[in-house]
C-alpha atoms as a printed R data frame, in Angstrom:
    type eleno elety resid chain resno       x       y       z
1   ATOM     1    CA   UNK     A     1 -37.862 -69.188 -20.839
2   ATOM     2    CA   UNK     A     2 -39.631 -67.425 -18.102
3   ATOM     3    CA   UNK     A     3 -38.401 -65.537 -15.113
4   ATOM     4    CA   UNK     A     4 -40.330 -65.943 -11.928
5   ATOM     5    CA   UNK     A     5 -39.763 -63.872  -8.841
6   ATOM     6    CA   UNK     A     6 -41.581 -63.814  -5.572
7   ATOM     7    CA   UNK     A     7 -43.164 -60.675  -4.244
8   ATOM     8    CA   UNK     A     8 -40.891 -60.608  -1.199
9   ATOM     9    CA   UNK     A     9 -37.819 -61.102  -3.314
10  ATOM    10    CA   UNK     A    10 -38.887 -58.136  -5.424
11  ATOM    11    CA   UNK     A    11 -39.436 -56.040  -2.315
12  ATOM    12    CA   UNK     A    12 -36.003 -57.120  -1.015
13  ATOM    13    CA   UNK     A    13 -34.374 -56.161  -4.324
14  ATOM    14    CA   UNK     A    14 -36.137 -52.792  -4.386
15  ATOM    15    CA   UNK     A    15 -35.173 -52.059  -0.766
16  ATOM    16    CA   UNK     A    16 -31.547 -53.040  -1.339
17  ATOM    17    CA   UNK     A    17 -31.479 -50.906  -4.505
18  ATOM    18    CA   UNK     A    18 -32.986 -48.025  -2.564
19  ATOM    19    CA   UNK     A    19 -30.413 -48.548   0.184
20  ATOM    20    CA   UNK     A    20 -27.567 -48.413  -2.364
21  ATOM    21    CA   UNK     A    21 -29.076 -45.266  -3.890
22  ATOM    22    CA   UNK     A    22 -29.336 -43.602  -0.461
23  ATOM    23    CA   UNK     A    23 -25.733 -44.584   0.356
24  ATOM    24    CA   UNK     A    24 -24.482 -43.137  -2.952
25  ATOM    25    CA   UNK     A    25 -26.425 -39.934  -2.327
26  ATOM    26    CA   UNK     A    26 -25.049 -39.631   1.214
27  ATOM    27    CA   UNK     A    27 -21.530 -40.127  -0.119
28  ATOM    28    CA   UNK     A    28 -22.101 -37.474  -2.802
29  ATOM    29    CA   UNK     A    29 -23.541 -35.003  -0.286
30  ATOM    30    CA   UNK     A    30 -20.642 -35.583   2.110
31  ATOM    31    CA   UNK     A    31 -18.130 -35.037  -0.703
32  ATOM    32    CA   UNK     A    32 -19.918 -31.849  -1.763
33  ATOM    33    CA   UNK     A    33 -19.903 -30.664   1.865
34  ATOM    34    CA   UNK     A    34 -16.144 -31.344   2.151
35  ATOM    35    CA   UNK     A    35 -15.530 -29.444  -1.053
36  ATOM    36    CA   UNK     A    36 -17.702 -26.564   0.132
37  ATOM    37    CA   UNK     A    37 -15.882 -26.463   3.504
38  ATOM    38    CA   UNK     A    38 -12.502 -26.406   1.756
39  ATOM    39    CA   UNK     A    39 -13.659 -23.603  -0.532
40  ATOM    40    CA   UNK     A    40 -15.047 -21.705   2.463
41  ATOM    41    CA   UNK     A    41 -11.687 -22.019   4.265
42  ATOM    42    CA   UNK     A    42  -9.874 -20.743   1.186
43  ATOM    43    CA   UNK     A    43 -12.219 -17.773   0.909
44  ATOM    44    CA   UNK     A    44 -11.741 -16.955   4.598
45  ATOM    45    CA   UNK     A    45  -7.963 -17.217   4.217
46  ATOM    46    CA   UNK     A    46  -8.079 -14.864   1.230
47  ATOM    47    CA   UNK     A    47 -10.291 -12.419   3.135
48  ATOM    48    CA   UNK     A    48  -7.860 -12.435   6.066
49  ATOM    49    CA   UNK     A    49  -4.977 -11.809   3.686
50  ATOM    50    CA   UNK     A    50  -6.914  -8.983   2.054
51  ATOM    51    CA   UNK     A    51  -7.696  -7.434   5.456
52  ATOM    52    CA   UNK     A    52  -4.011  -7.601   6.412
53  ATOM    53    CA   UNK     A    53  -3.091  -6.083   3.062
54  ATOM    54    CA   UNK     A    54  -5.670  -3.329   3.524
55  ATOM    55    CA   UNK     A    55  -4.304  -2.617   6.997
56  ATOM    56    CA   UNK     A    56  -0.776  -2.422   5.572
57  ATOM    57    CA   UNK     A    57  -1.948  -0.062   2.848
58  ATOM    58    CA   UNK     A    58  -3.701   2.102   5.425
59  ATOM    59    CA   UNK     A    59  -0.485   2.198   7.441
60  ATOM    60    CA   UNK     A    60   1.513   3.187   4.363
61  ATOM    61    CA   UNK     A    61  -1.069   5.821   3.468
62  ATOM    62    CA   UNK     A    62  -0.883   7.236   7.006
63  ATOM    63    CA   UNK     A    63   2.911   7.385   6.790
64  ATOM    64    CA   UNK     A    64   2.729   9.135   3.417
65  ATOM    65    CA   UNK     A    65   0.259  11.704   4.745
66  ATOM    66    CA   UNK     A    66   2.478  12.291   7.789
67  ATOM    67    CA   UNK     A    67   5.502  12.722   5.529
68  ATOM    68    CA   UNK     A    68   3.532  15.113   3.331
69  ATOM    69    CA   UNK     A    69   2.583  17.149   6.415
70  ATOM    70    CA   UNK     A    70   6.171  17.199   7.745
71  ATOM    71    CA   UNK     A    71   7.808  17.981   4.420
72  ATOM    72    CA   UNK     A    72   7.271  21.783   4.489
73  ATOM    73    CA   UNK     A    73   8.834  21.874   7.955
74  ATOM    74    CA   UNK     A    74  11.915  19.866   7.001
75  ATOM    75    CA   UNK     A    75  12.625  20.836   3.401
76  ATOM    76    CA   UNK     A    76  12.879  24.061   1.403
77  ATOM    77    CA   UNK     A    77  11.467  24.319  -2.075
78  ATOM    78    CA   UNK     A    78  13.916  25.054  -4.857
79  ATOM    79    CA   UNK     A    79  12.276  28.377  -5.705
80  ATOM    80    CA   UNK     A    80  12.392  29.523  -2.074
81  ATOM    81    CA   UNK     A    81  16.055  28.555  -1.790
82  ATOM    82    CA   UNK     A    82  16.938  30.450  -4.973
83  ATOM    83    CA   UNK     A    83  15.019  33.514  -3.756
84  ATOM    84    CA   UNK     A    84  16.831  33.419  -0.399
85  ATOM    85    CA   UNK     A    85  20.206  32.984  -2.065
86  ATOM    86    CA   UNK     A    86  19.478  35.913  -4.398
87  ATOM    87    CA   UNK     A    87  18.732  38.149  -1.395
88  ATOM    88    CA   UNK     A    88  21.946  37.065   0.356
89  ATOM    89    CA   UNK     A    89  24.022  37.609  -2.797
90  ATOM    90    CA   UNK     A    90  22.477  41.064  -3.294
91  ATOM    91    CA   UNK     A    91  23.376  42.004   0.277
92  ATOM    92    CA   UNK     A    92  26.910  40.669  -0.174
93  ATOM    93    CA   UNK     A    93  27.249  42.696  -3.390
94  ATOM    94    CA   UNK     A    94  26.062  45.816  -1.540
95  ATOM    95    CA   UNK     A    95  28.578  45.221   1.275
96  ATOM    96    CA   UNK     A    96  31.331  44.588  -1.298
97  ATOM    97    CA   UNK     A    97  30.559  47.829  -3.142
98  ATOM    98    CA   UNK     A    98  30.504  49.779   0.138
99  ATOM    99    CA   UNK     A    99  33.803  48.198   1.119
100 ATOM   100    CA   UNK     A   100  35.262  49.077  -2.277
101 ATOM   101    CA   UNK     A   101  34.073  52.690  -1.914
102 ATOM   102    CA   UNK     A   102  35.580  52.830   1.587
103 ATOM   103    CA   UNK     A   103  38.882  51.449   0.290
104 ATOM   104    CA   UNK     A   104  38.901  54.027  -2.522
105 ATOM   105    CA   UNK     A   105  38.295  56.849  -0.005
106 ATOM   106    CA   UNK     A   106  41.083  55.610   2.233
107 ATOM   107    CA   UNK     A   107  43.369  55.342  -0.772
108 ATOM   108    CA   UNK     A   108  42.437  58.840  -1.964
109 ATOM   109    CA   UNK     A   109  42.995  60.273   1.542
110 ATOM   110    CA   UNK     A   110  46.335  58.507   1.729
111 ATOM   111    CA   UNK     A   111  47.344  59.977  -1.650
112 ATOM   112    CA   UNK     A   112  46.309  63.497  -0.526
113 ATOM   113    CA   UNK     A   113  48.312  63.218   2.697
114 ATOM   114    CA   UNK     A   114  51.321  61.933   0.840
115 ATOM   115    CA   UNK     A   115  51.383  65.034  -1.376
C-alpha cells in the first residue's frame, strides 16, 4: 500500500497547517493580552486604594499631631494639678489658722472685758 500525494496538495496541506498554527498563536496571544490587561487593571485599582489609604493615614497623622500640639493648652497634667491643689490647700490652712488665732484673740478680749 502506497500513499501518493501531489506537490501542490502537500503545499496546500502545509499552508493550511501553518494557517491553523498562526490562528492558534493569535488566539493565545490575545488571551494572554486580555489576562495581562485584567491584571494591570487590578494592580491600578490596588494602587489607587493604597493611595487613598495613605492619604487617610496622613490625615489621621496630621490630626494626631494637631491634638498633641493642642493638648498642653487644653489639659493639665496630673502632677501639675496636684502641685496647684497643694498650694491652694496650704494657703487655705494658713487662712484657717489666722482665722482661728483671730477668734481666740476676740474670745480672750471678750473674757477680759467680762471680768
